N, C-alpha and C positions, 0 to 999 in steps of 0.2 A: 833289330836296329832300324829296319825300314819303318816300323811302327812309330818309333820315337821321331824319326825324320818327318813323317807325315804330321805328327802332332806339332812339331816345331813349325812346319809350313802353315798349318791351320792357325796356330797361335800368332804367327807373323801377320796373317790377314786380320785377326782380331786386334792386334796391336796397332796396325795402321788405321783401322776403323775407329778404335778407341781414341787415338790421338786426334782424329778429325772431329769426333763427337765432343771431346774435351774442348777443342778449339771453339766450336759453335756455342757450347753451353757455359764455358768458363772465360772465354776471351771475346765476349760479345762486342767489345769496342772495335775489334778488327772488322766487324760487319756493320758498323754504324751507318754506312752510306747505303746499305741495302734497304729496300722497301720492306715493311714489316711482313707482308704476305710472303715475300721471297725468303725472308729469314725463317719463317714458319716452315716453309717447304724444304729448305735446306736442312734445318734441324730434324725434321721428322724423317727425312731420308737417311741422314747420318745415324740417327737412333736405330732405324731399321737395319742398316748395314752392321752396326755395332752389335745389336742384339743377335742377329743371324750368325755372325762370326763367333760371338761368345758361346752360344749354345752348341755350335758345331765343334768348337774347341773342347767344351765339356764332353760332348758325345765321343770324340776321338780319344780323349784321356780315359774316359770310363770304359770304352771298348778295349783299350790296352790293359785295363784292370780286369777284364773279363765280364764286364757289365754291358749288356746291350740295351740301348734306349733309342727309340726311333722318332720321338717327338720332343719338342722343347720342354714340355711339362714333365715328361718322364725323366728326361736328363736332369732337369733342375731338382726333382725329388731325389734322384740318386746322388746328386751333388750335395744336397743337404745331409743325406745319410753318411756320405764319405767325408763330411766336414770341409768341403771346398767352399761352400756358400755359408756365410755367417747366419746363424739362427735369427738374428734381428731383421734380416732381409727376407725371411721365408715367405711372408704374406705379400711382399712387394712383387716378387717375380711372376706370379700368375697375372697380376695386373699389367705387368710389362708385356706379357704374352698377348693379353687382350688388346692393349694399345697397338702392338705390332700388327696384329691381325686387322685392326680397324684402319690402319694407315692405307692399306690396299683399297679400301672402300670409302675413303673420305671424299665427299662431293660438296660439302658446304664449309664455309669459313668458320662457323661456330664450332663445329666438331674438330676441325683442324686446330683451332685456337686452344681447345680443351686438351688435345693431345700435346700441343706445344708446351702448355703450362705444366703438364705432367712430366714431360721430358726434362724440363729445366729444374725440377725439384732436386734439392740437395740429396735426399735419400735415394733417389733413382741413380744419380751420379755415383754416390757412395757405394751402392750395391754393385754396380758394374765395375767400378774401380777395385773393389775387394776381390772380385773374380780375376780381373786383370793382374793384380798384384800377386795373387796366389800362383798363377802360371808364370809370371815374370820370375819369381823366386825359384820355382820348380825347374824352369827351362834355361835359365842363364847362370 
């Protein structure tokens, strides 16, 4: 029982992060008064939080299933095997990991802009949303 409670708490963090991510990528009109550089900064941070909470939700769920994975890539590979992540998104998640890793080391505006464009792509949103919806159905 404690395991499922931890999964629910972990998913709760993912849900909050996803809602914030959705806000900055799908309701951009709410941020119209922000300077573009600030929008880029907010979006990349929200992506980072969302990705972190997503893979930790996957990790906790897989742990409950008896599958140990200690890195995002390992957890995502196991999630593909378990059918949690749609096959159409399989090649996208390693790219998300790469972008998430780059966010920590972004020092120039061109690189930040490239990450921002990636984050705003429909397939990126759709991939994260599919994982979110899987856990929403599973846990509610």
